KELUMGU-730357 format. One record per residue (C-alpha): residue in one letter; x, y, z. Coordinates in Angstrom, 1 decimal, always signed. Example, Ala and Ser with C-alpha at 12.3 -4.5 7.8 and 13.67 -1.06 7.14 Angstrom:
<atoms>
ATOM  res      px      py      pz
ATOM    A   +12.3    -4.5    +7.8
ATOM    S   +13.7    -1.1    +7.1
</atoms>
This chain:
<atoms>
ATOM  res      px      py      pz
ATOM    M  +197.0   +56.2  +196.4
ATOM    T  +199.3   +59.2  +196.3
ATOM    N  +200.7   +61.6  +198.8
ATOM    E  +202.6   +64.4  +197.2
ATOM    S  +204.8   +67.2  +198.6
ATOM    S  +204.2   +70.8  +197.4
ATOM    K  +207.8   +71.0  +196.3
ATOM    E  +207.1   +68.7  +193.3
ATOM    K  +206.3   +69.6  +189.8
ATOM    K  +206.4   +73.3  +190.5
ATOM    T  +205.1   +75.4  +187.7
ATOM    T  +204.3   +79.1  +187.1
ATOM    S  +200.8   +80.4  +187.8
ATOM    V  +200.1   +80.8  +184.1
ATOM    E  +201.5   +77.4  +183.3
ATOM    E  +199.5   +75.8  +186.1
ATOM    T  +196.3   +77.5  +185.1
ATOM    L  +196.6   +76.2  +181.5
ATOM    R  +197.4   +72.7  +182.9
ATOM    Q  +194.4   +72.6  +185.0
ATOM    R  +192.3   +73.8  +182.1
ATOM    S  +193.3   +70.9  +180.0
ATOM    F  +192.2   +68.6  +182.7
ATOM    I  +188.8   +70.3  +182.7
ATOM    E  +188.6   +69.5  +179.0
ATOM    L  +189.7   +65.8  +179.6
ATOM    A  +187.2   +65.5  +182.5
ATOM    Q  +184.4   +67.1  +180.3
ATOM    A  +184.8   +64.4  +177.7
ATOM    L  +184.6   +61.6  +180.4
ATOM    T  +181.7   +63.1  +182.0
ATOM    A  +179.8   +63.6  +178.5
ATOM    Q  +180.4   +59.7  +178.0
ATOM    K  +179.1   +58.9  +181.5
ATOM    S  +176.1   +61.2  +181.1
ATOM    N  +175.1   +59.7  +177.8
ATOM    A  +175.3   +56.2  +179.1
ATOM    A  +173.1   +57.2  +182.0
ATOM    G  +170.6   +59.0  +179.7
ATOM    R  +170.7   +62.1  +182.2
ATOM    P  +172.9   +64.8  +183.4
ATOM    L  +175.3   +63.9  +186.2
ATOM    T  +174.9   +65.6  +189.4
ATOM    Y  +176.9   +66.9  +192.4
ATOM    C  +176.2   +67.9  +196.0
ATOM    L  +178.7   +70.3  +197.7
ATOM    T  +178.7   +71.0  +201.4
ATOM    T  +180.8   +73.8  +203.0
ATOM    F  +181.7   +73.7  +206.7
ATOM    G  +183.4   +76.7  +208.3
ATOM    C  +184.4   +80.2  +207.4
ATOM    Q  +184.0   +82.5  +204.6
ATOM    M  +187.5   +81.5  +203.2
ATOM    N  +186.1   +78.0  +202.8
ATOM    E  +182.9   +79.3  +201.1
ATOM    K  +185.2   +81.0  +198.6
ATOM    Q  +187.2   +77.9  +198.1
ATOM    S  +183.9   +75.9  +197.6
ATOM    E  +182.9   +78.6  +194.8
ATOM    A  +186.0   +77.5  +193.0
ATOM    V  +185.3   +73.9  +193.3
ATOM    A  +181.8   +74.4  +192.1
ATOM    G  +183.0   +76.5  +189.1
ATOM    I  +185.1   +73.7  +188.0
ATOM    M  +182.4   +71.0  +188.6
ATOM    D  +180.0   +73.1  +186.6
ATOM    E  +182.4   +73.6  +183.7
ATOM    I  +183.4   +69.9  +183.8
ATOM    G  +179.5   +69.3  +183.1
ATOM    Y  +177.9   +68.2  +186.4
ATOM    V  +174.7   +70.0  +187.7
ATOM    R  +174.5   +70.9  +191.2
ATOM    Q  +171.8   +69.8  +193.7
ATOM    D  +171.2   +69.9  +197.4
ATOM    N  +170.5   +66.3  +197.9
ATOM    E  +173.3   +64.1  +198.7
ATOM    E  +171.8   +61.4  +196.6
ATOM    A  +174.0   +62.6  +193.9
ATOM    D  +176.7   +61.2  +191.5
ATOM    V  +179.3   +63.1  +193.4
ATOM    V  +179.3   +64.3  +197.1
ATOM    L  +182.0   +66.9  +198.1
ATOM    Y  +182.6   +68.0  +201.7
ATOM    N  +184.8   +71.2  +202.1
ATOM    T  +185.8   +70.6  +205.7
ATOM    C  +186.7   +72.8  +208.8
ATOM    T  +188.9   +71.9  +211.6
ATOM    V  +188.8   +75.0  +213.8
ATOM    R  +187.0   +73.0  +216.5
ATOM    E  +187.0   +69.4  +217.3
ATOM    N  +183.2   +69.1  +216.8
ATOM    A  +183.6   +70.2  +213.2
ATOM    N  +185.5   +66.9  +212.6
ATOM    L  +182.9   +64.8  +214.6
ATOM    K  +180.1   +66.1  +212.2
ATOM    V  +182.0   +65.1  +209.1
ATOM    Y  +182.6   +61.5  +210.6
ATOM    G  +179.0   +61.3  +211.4
ATOM    R  +177.9   +62.3  +208.0
ATOM    L  +180.1   +59.9  +206.3
ATOM    G  +178.3   +57.0  +207.8
ATOM    H  +175.1   +58.2  +206.0
ATOM    L  +177.2   +58.6  +202.8
ATOM    H  +178.4   +54.9  +203.1
ATOM    S  +174.8   +53.8  +202.9
ATOM    L  +174.1   +55.9  +199.9
ATOM    K  +177.2   +54.5  +198.2
ATOM    D  +176.1   +50.8  +199.0
ATOM    R  +172.9   +51.6  +197.0
ATOM    N  +174.8   +53.4  +194.1
ATOM    P  +178.4   +52.0  +193.9
ATOM    D  +179.3   +54.5  +191.1
ATOM    M  +178.9   +57.4  +193.5
ATOM    K  +182.0   +59.4  +194.2
ATOM    I  +182.9   +61.0  +197.6
ATOM    I  +185.4   +63.7  +198.0
ATOM    L  +186.8   +65.3  +201.1
ATOM    F  +188.9   +68.3  +201.0
ATOM    G  +190.0   +71.4  +203.2
ATOM    C  +191.4   +72.2  +206.6
ATOM    M  +190.4   +69.0  +208.4
ATOM    M  +192.4   +66.9  +205.6
ATOM    Q  +195.7   +68.7  +206.5
ATOM    E  +195.9   +66.8  +209.8
ATOM    Q  +197.6   +63.5  +209.7
ATOM    H  +195.5   +61.7  +212.1
ATOM    V  +192.4   +62.6  +210.0
ATOM    V  +194.0   +61.2  +207.0
ATOM    D  +195.2   +57.9  +208.6
ATOM    K  +191.6   +57.4  +209.9
ATOM    I  +190.0   +58.0  +206.4
ATOM    R  +192.6   +55.7  +205.1
ATOM    K  +191.7   +52.9  +207.6
ATOM    S  +188.1   +53.3  +208.5
ATOM    Y  +186.5   +55.1  +205.5
ATOM    P  +188.0   +53.3  +202.5
ATOM    F  +184.9   +54.0  +200.4
ATOM    V  +185.9   +57.8  +200.2
ATOM    D  +187.4   +58.3  +196.6
ATOM    L  +189.4   +61.5  +196.8
ATOM    V  +191.1   +63.4  +199.6
ATOM    F  +193.0   +66.7  +199.4
ATOM    G  +193.7   +69.5  +201.5
ATOM    T  +194.0   +73.4  +201.5
ATOM    H  +197.3   +73.9  +199.6
ATOM    N  +196.5   +72.1  +196.5
ATOM    I  +192.9   +73.2  +195.9
ATOM    F  +194.0   +74.6  +192.5
ATOM    K  +194.9   +71.0  +191.5
ATOM    F  +191.3   +70.0  +191.8
ATOM    A  +190.5   +69.4  +188.2
ATOM    E  +193.6   +67.2  +187.6
ATOM    L  +192.6   +65.2  +190.8
ATOM    F  +188.9   +64.9  +189.8
ATOM    Y  +190.2   +63.5  +186.5
ATOM    E  +192.5   +61.1  +188.0
ATOM    M  +189.7   +60.0  +190.3
ATOM    L  +187.3   +59.3  +187.5
ATOM    Q  +189.7   +57.0  +185.9
ATOM    S  +190.9   +55.1  +189.1
ATOM    D  +189.2   +52.6  +191.4
ATOM    Q  +191.6   +53.3  +194.1
ATOM    Q  +191.4   +55.7  +197.0
ATOM    I  +193.4   +58.9  +196.0
ATOM    I  +195.0   +60.9  +198.8
ATOM    N  +197.0   +63.9  +197.9
ATOM    I  +198.1   +66.1  +200.7
ATOM    W  +200.5   +68.8  +200.5
ATOM    E  +202.4   +70.0  +203.6
ATOM    G  +202.5   +73.7  +202.2
ATOM    T  +202.9   +75.8  +199.2
ATOM    D  +204.0   +79.2  +198.0
ATOM    Q  +201.9   +79.0  +194.9
ATOM    I  +198.9   +81.1  +194.1
ATOM    V  +197.1   +80.1  +190.9
ATOM    E  +194.9   +82.8  +189.1
ATOM    D  +192.2   +82.7  +186.6
ATOM    L  +190.5   +79.4  +187.3
ATOM    P  +186.6   +78.8  +187.1
ATOM    T  +184.5   +79.9  +189.8
ATOM    E  +180.7   +79.8  +190.6
ATOM    R  +179.6   +82.7  +192.8
ATOM    N  +176.8   +82.2  +195.5
ATOM    Y  +175.5   +85.7  +194.6
ATOM    T  +175.6   +87.6  +191.3
ATOM    F  +175.9   +90.9  +193.1
ATOM    K  +178.5   +90.4  +195.7
ATOM    S  +181.6   +88.3  +196.1
ATOM    G  +184.4   +87.4  +198.5
ATOM    V  +187.9   +87.9  +197.1
ATOM    N  +191.0   +86.2  +198.6
ATOM    I  +193.7   +88.7  +199.1
ATOM    M  +196.0   +86.4  +201.0
ATOM    F  +196.3   +82.8  +202.3
ATOM    G  +197.7   +81.2  +205.5
ATOM    C  +198.6   +82.7  +208.9
ATOM    N  +201.9   +83.7  +210.7
ATOM    N  +200.2   +84.3  +214.2
ATOM    F  +200.2   +81.0  +216.1
ATOM    C  +197.8   +81.9  +218.7
ATOM    S  +198.0   +79.2  +221.3
ATOM    Y  +194.4   +77.9  +220.9
ATOM    C  +194.2   +78.0  +217.1
ATOM    I  +194.9   +75.2  +214.6
ATOM    V  +194.7   +77.5  +211.5
ATOM    P  +198.6   +78.3  +210.9
ATOM    Y  +199.1   +74.4  +210.9
ATOM    V  +196.6   +73.6  +208.4
ATOM    R  +196.5   +76.6  +206.2
ATOM    G  +200.4   +77.3  +206.1
ATOM    R  +202.3   +80.6  +206.3
ATOM    E  +201.0   +83.8  +205.1
ATOM    R  +201.4   +84.6  +201.5
ATOM    S  +199.8   +87.4  +199.6
ATOM    R  +198.4   +87.9  +196.2
ATOM    E  +199.8   +90.6  +194.0
ATOM    P  +197.7   +93.7  +194.2
ATOM    E  +197.5   +93.8  +190.5
ATOM    A  +195.9   +90.5  +190.3
ATOM    I  +193.4   +91.4  +193.0
ATOM    V  +192.5   +94.7  +191.3
ATOM    K  +192.1   +92.7  +188.0
ATOM    E  +189.8   +90.2  +189.8
ATOM    V  +187.5   +93.0  +191.3
ATOM    K  +187.3   +94.8  +187.9
ATOM    R  +186.2   +91.5  +186.3
ATOM    L  +183.7   +90.8  +189.0
ATOM    V  +182.3   +94.4  +188.7
ATOM    A  +181.9   +94.0  +184.9
ATOM    D  +180.0   +90.8  +185.7
ATOM    G  +177.5   +92.8  +188.0
ATOM    V  +179.2   +92.6  +191.4
ATOM    S  +178.9   +96.0  +193.5
ATOM    E  +180.1   +94.6  +196.7
ATOM    V  +183.3   +92.6  +197.5
ATOM    M  +184.5   +91.1  +200.9
ATOM    L  +188.4   +90.9  +201.1
ATOM    L  +189.4   +87.8  +202.7
ATOM    G  +192.3   +86.8  +204.7
ATOM    Q  +193.2   +85.2  +208.1
ATOM    N  +194.8   +88.5  +209.0
ATOM    V  +194.2   +91.2  +206.3
ATOM    N  +196.2   +93.7  +208.3
ATOM    S  +199.4   +92.0  +207.5
ATOM    Y  +198.5   +91.8  +203.7
ATOM    G  +201.5   +92.6  +201.4
ATOM    K  +204.4   +91.9  +203.7
ATOM    T  +205.4   +88.7  +201.9
ATOM    L  +205.4   +90.3  +198.3
ATOM    E  +208.6   +91.1  +196.6
ATOM    H  +207.6   +94.7  +196.5
ATOM    P  +205.8   +95.1  +199.8
ATOM    V  +202.1   +96.9  +199.7
ATOM    T  +200.2   +97.7  +202.8
ATOM    F  +196.7   +96.6  +203.3
ATOM    A  +195.6  +100.5  +203.3
ATOM    Q  +197.3  +101.0  +200.0
ATOM    L  +195.5   +97.9  +198.4
ATOM    L  +192.0   +99.4  +199.7
ATOM    E  +193.0  +102.7  +198.0
ATOM    M  +193.8  +100.9  +194.7
ATOM    L  +190.4   +99.3  +195.0
ATOM    E  +188.7  +102.6  +195.9
ATOM    D  +189.5  +103.7  +192.2
ATOM    V  +187.7  +100.8  +190.6
ATOM    E  +184.7  +102.3  +188.9
ATOM    G  +181.4  +100.6  +189.5
ATOM    L  +182.4   +99.3  +192.7
ATOM    K  +180.1  +100.5  +195.4
ATOM    R  +181.1   +98.7  +198.7
ATOM    I  +184.2   +97.2  +200.1
ATOM    R  +184.2   +95.0  +203.2
ATOM    F  +187.1   +92.9  +204.8
ATOM    M  +187.8   +90.5  +207.4
ATOM    T  +189.5   +89.5  +209.5
ATOM    S  +191.6   +92.2  +211.3
ATOM    H  +194.1   +91.4  +214.0
ATOM    P  +194.4   +94.2  +216.6
ATOM    K  +198.4   +93.9  +216.7
ATOM    D  +198.7   +94.9  +213.0
ATOM    L  +195.7   +97.5  +212.6
ATOM    S  +197.6  +100.6  +211.5
ATOM    D  +197.0  +104.3  +211.7
ATOM    E  +197.2  +104.2  +207.9
ATOM    L  +194.3  +101.9  +207.6
ATOM    I  +192.3  +103.8  +210.0
ATOM    E  +192.9  +107.1  +208.1
ATOM    T  +192.1  +105.2  +204.7
ATOM    M  +188.7  +103.9  +206.1
ATOM    A  +187.7  +107.4  +207.5
ATOM    K  +188.3  +109.0  +204.3
ATOM    S  +186.9  +106.3  +201.9
ATOM    K  +183.6  +106.6  +200.2
ATOM    K  +183.6  +102.8  +199.5
ATOM    I  +184.8  +101.1  +202.7
ATOM    C  +181.9  +100.0  +204.8
ATOM    H  +181.9  +101.5  +208.5
ATOM    H  +182.0   +98.0  +210.0
ATOM    L  +185.2   +96.5  +211.5
ATOM    H  +185.5   +93.0  +212.9
ATOM    L  +188.2   +93.3  +215.6
ATOM    P  +188.5   +90.0  +217.7
ATOM    L  +189.3   +90.6  +221.3
ATOM    Q  +189.4   +86.9  +222.6
ATOM    S  +190.0   +88.0  +226.2
ATOM    G  +190.0   +91.3  +228.1
ATOM    S  +192.7   +90.0  +230.4
ATOM    S  +196.4   +91.2  +229.6
ATOM    R  +197.7   +88.1  +231.3
ATOM    I  +195.5   +85.7  +229.3
ATOM    L  +196.1   +87.5  +226.1
ATOM    K  +199.9   +87.0  +226.6
ATOM    I  +199.2   +83.2  +227.1
ATOM    M  +197.1   +83.2  +224.0
ATOM    N  +200.1   +84.8  +222.1
ATOM    R  +197.9   +87.5  +220.8
ATOM    C  +200.7   +90.1  +221.0
ATOM    Y  +198.6   +93.0  +222.5
ATOM    D  +197.2   +93.9  +225.8
ATOM    K  +193.9   +95.1  +227.3
ATOM    E  +195.2   +98.7  +227.3
ATOM    K  +196.4   +98.7  +223.8
ATOM    Y  +193.1   +97.1  +222.5
ATOM    L  +191.1  +100.0  +224.2
ATOM    N  +193.3  +102.4  +223.0
ATOM    L  +192.9  +101.1  +219.5
ATOM    V  +189.3  +101.2  +219.7
ATOM    E  +189.2  +104.7  +220.9
ATOM    K  +191.4  +105.8  +218.0
ATOM    I  +189.0  +104.0  +215.5
ATOM    R  +185.8  +105.6  +217.0
ATOM    K  +187.5  +109.0  +217.1
ATOM    A  +188.3  +108.8  +213.5
ATOM    I  +185.1  +107.0  +212.5
ATOM    P  +182.4  +108.0  +215.1
ATOM    D  +179.5  +105.8  +213.4
ATOM    I  +181.7  +102.7  +213.2
ATOM    S  +180.1   +99.4  +213.7
ATOM    L  +182.3   +97.3  +215.7
ATOM    T  +182.1   +93.4  +216.1
ATOM    T  +184.4   +90.9  +218.0
ATOM    D  +185.3   +87.3  +218.9
ATOM    I  +185.5   +86.5  +222.5
ATOM    I  +186.7   +83.0  +224.1
ATOM    V  +185.4   +82.2  +227.6
ATOM    G  +187.1   +79.5  +229.8
ATOM    F  +190.6   +79.7  +228.3
ATOM    P  +193.1   +77.4  +230.5
ATOM    G  +194.1   +79.3  +233.5
ATOM    E  +191.3   +81.9  +233.3
ATOM    T  +190.3   +83.3  +236.7
ATOM    E  +187.3   +85.2  +237.9
ATOM    E  +189.4   +88.3  +237.8
ATOM    D  +190.4   +87.5  +234.3
ATOM    F  +186.9   +87.2  +233.3
ATOM    R  +185.7   +90.3  +234.8
ATOM    E  +188.5   +92.2  +232.5
ATOM    T  +186.7   +90.7  +229.7
ATOM    L  +183.4   +92.0  +230.9
ATOM    D  +185.0   +95.4  +231.3
ATOM    V  +186.2   +95.6  +227.8
ATOM    V  +182.8   +94.6  +226.5
ATOM    A  +181.1   +97.4  +228.5
ATOM    K  +183.8  +100.0  +227.4
ATOM    C  +183.8   +99.1  +223.6
ATOM    G  +180.2   +99.1  +222.9
ATOM    Y  +180.1   +96.2  +220.4
ATOM    D  +177.3   +95.8  +217.9
ATOM    T  +177.7   +92.1  +218.0
ATOM    A  +180.2   +89.9  +219.8
ATOM    F  +180.6   +86.2  +218.9
ATOM    T  +181.1   +84.3  +222.0
ATOM    F  +182.6   +80.8  +222.3
ATOM    L  +183.2   +78.4  +225.0
ATOM    Y  +187.0   +77.3  +225.0
ATOM    S  +187.2   +73.7  +223.9
ATOM    K  +190.5   +71.9  +223.5
ATOM    R  +191.8   +71.7  +220.0
ATOM    S  +194.3   +68.9  +219.8
ATOM    D  +197.7   +69.8  +218.4
ATOM    T  +197.6   +73.3  +219.8
ATOM    P  +199.7   +74.6  +222.7
ATOM    A  +196.5   +75.5  +224.8
ATOM    A  +195.2   +71.9  +224.7
ATOM    A  +198.3   +70.7  +226.8
ATOM    M  +198.1   +73.5  +229.3
ATOM    E  +197.4   +72.9  +233.0
ATOM    N  +194.5   +74.7  +234.9
ATOM    Q  +191.8   +73.9  +232.4
ATOM    V  +188.7   +75.6  +233.5
ATOM    P  +186.0   +73.3  +234.7
ATOM    Q  +183.0   +73.2  +232.2
ATOM    D  +180.4   +74.3  +234.7
ATOM    V  +182.6   +77.3  +235.7
ATOM    A  +183.1   +78.2  +232.0
ATOM    K  +179.4   +77.9  +231.2
ATOM    E  +178.3   +80.1  +233.9
ATOM    R  +180.8   +82.9  +232.8
ATOM    F  +179.6   +82.4  +229.2
ATOM    N  +175.9   +83.1  +230.2
ATOM    R  +177.0   +86.2  +232.0
ATOM    L  +179.0   +87.4  +229.1
ATOM    L  +176.2   +86.6  +226.7
ATOM    A  +173.7   +88.5  +228.7
ATOM    L  +176.0   +91.6  +228.6
ATOM    V  +176.7   +91.1  +225.0
ATOM    Q  +173.0   +91.1  +224.3
ATOM    K  +172.2   +94.1  +226.4
ATOM    E  +175.2   +96.1  +225.0
ATOM    G  +174.3   +95.0  +221.4
ATOM    R  +170.6   +95.9  +221.7
ATOM    T  +171.6   +99.4  +222.8
ATOM    R  +174.3  +100.0  +220.3
ATOM    S  +172.3   +98.6  +217.5
ATOM    S  +169.2  +100.6  +218.3
ATOM    R  +170.9  +103.7  +217.5
ATOM    F  +169.6  +103.6  +213.9
ATOM    E  +166.0  +103.2  +215.0
ATOM    A  +163.8  +105.7  +212.8
ATOM    S  +166.7  +106.4  +210.4
ATOM    V  +166.6  +105.7  +206.6
ATOM    Q  +169.6  +103.6  +205.5
ATOM    E  +170.8  +102.3  +202.1
ATOM    V  +170.5   +98.5  +202.1
ATOM    L  +171.9   +95.9  +199.6
ATOM    V  +168.9   +93.5  +199.0
ATOM    E  +170.5   +90.0  +199.3
ATOM    E  +167.6   +87.4  +199.5
ATOM    E  +164.0   +86.5  +200.2
ATOM    S  +163.4   +85.2  +203.6
ATOM    K  +161.5   +82.0  +204.7
ATOM    E  +158.5   +84.3  +205.0
ATOM    K  +157.4   +84.9  +201.4
ATOM    G  +157.4   +88.5  +200.4
ATOM    I  +159.9   +89.6  +203.3
ATOM    F  +163.4   +90.4  +201.9
ATOM    T  +166.6   +90.7  +203.7
ATOM    G  +169.4   +93.0  +203.2
ATOM    R  +172.5   +94.7  +204.9
ATOM    T  +173.4   +98.1  +205.6
ATOM    E  +177.0   +99.4  +205.2
ATOM    Y  +177.2   +98.8  +209.0
ATOM    N  +176.6   +95.0  +208.4
ATOM    L  +173.0   +95.2  +210.2
ATOM    L  +170.5   +92.9  +208.7
ATOM    V  +167.1   +94.5  +207.9
ATOM    H  +164.0   +92.5  +207.0
ATOM    F  +161.2   +94.5  +205.0
ATOM    P  +158.4   +93.7  +202.5
ATOM    G  +159.5   +93.9  +199.0
ATOM    S  +159.6   +91.9  +195.6
ATOM    A  +162.0   +89.8  +193.8
ATOM    D  +163.0   +92.5  +191.3
ATOM    L  +164.8   +94.2  +194.3
ATOM    L  +167.3   +91.5  +194.6
ATOM    G  +171.0   +92.8  +194.3
ATOM    K  +169.8   +96.4  +194.2
ATOM    Y  +170.3   +99.3  +196.8
ATOM    V  +167.3  +100.6  +198.3
ATOM    K  +166.3  +103.1  +201.0
ATOM    V  +164.8  +101.4  +203.9
ATOM    S  +163.3  +103.0  +207.0
ATOM    L  +164.5  +101.0  +210.1
ATOM    D  +161.3  +101.1  +211.9
ATOM    E  +161.8   +98.6  +214.7
ATOM    C  +165.0   +97.3  +216.3
ATOM    H  +164.9   +93.6  +217.3
ATOM    G  +168.4   +93.3  +219.0
ATOM    F  +170.7   +92.4  +216.1
ATOM    Y  +168.3   +92.9  +213.2
ATOM    Y  +165.7   +95.4  +212.1
ATOM    M  +162.1   +95.4  +210.9
ATOM    G  +161.9   +98.0  +208.1
ATOM    S  +159.9   +99.4  +205.3
ATOM    L  +160.9  +100.6  +201.8
ATOM    V  +161.1  +104.3  +201.2
ATOM    E  +160.0  +105.5  +197.9
ATOM    E  +162.6  +107.6  +196.2
</atoms>
């Protein structure tokens, strides 16, 4: 059982990549032996909880598992089961604990089965203590900072009969060029930075993901060019706060400048990004979006609350007036922008007057979609210890009022495209056979009759009927 600090065994990115590839080769040899003995390919099941950053990390883990020689399956009756965990809300933790009971019964039937937990939830000391004490059948535990060590940790686990716990408190390392297995052949997430420096009073993310650190722009451009060469036409740039990209680099680069570099990548058709923090969204970025031919006209701009008083307690570093002015500036520069947001209802101390300020912002901003959340205490955050916690019945009543307004405004806003023809990237076949789903540049979902040969292609679709937050459409022959 180990518990390492991030300051140990520091290597350069290139050295670390070569080191991890050597462990992939060692694990390949062990896996081939086990597979021959079993008379079948070995399998793994990987489940991801949480955000798109976690999805991207899971692709990296899947890429390594594939290269080592395991075959992915959806069923948890596999040789290796991996959970990439989320801890942004308490119930995410409870979900993982609940599923561990099921895994225990599977492992009782198959003692050779390996169980791996990693990700944000594992960065919390009380979680690790609980796993050590109550779930000794879990084989490997690691966090967010040393995910690039996965091949090494996996090889160590294959040779060990002891539980391995390897948690780093932080890191400034960014390791490039490790294997990855994309969920889609035609679109991909691209991490441009890691961590967060904002410390919103309700949020656990800075504590589990660490301080901000940006990738070098040359490395990002190189990755995007490689993805495009491999068939990707749309990228989603990922970071907890993409607007503060580049501040930690030795030679600082702004997010807008990075976008301009990516604009020049031949063959790249669409650029998306998330998440934007209002306090850091610059005039330069708005101007870059307005003149770009590749950046999608969709912006996710979390509000959280419309009350300046509550925003200050949340440590959001902007007020209602600044937010509304920013939206006005964005809409003036990009009139057709699709604007989406996040809103928390029932934050500690929120009064009816505060809540009405939120309703006022929603009415004025005209969001295409708003993701609304009931505040729930997140232990180890300042908000959890605040007085004047809002009673659940009051918070739920407000939540329902907000949801009704959001849905009404969203339907009105989204329906502006009805009867228009839009370019759609076809992403997948829906549960209804013969009906395919794609997205417009405004991030609107469209369902329409089609065929499998359209997957990954851009097609013209008539948006015939608006159903709130999605459209039913029909292909337009070119």
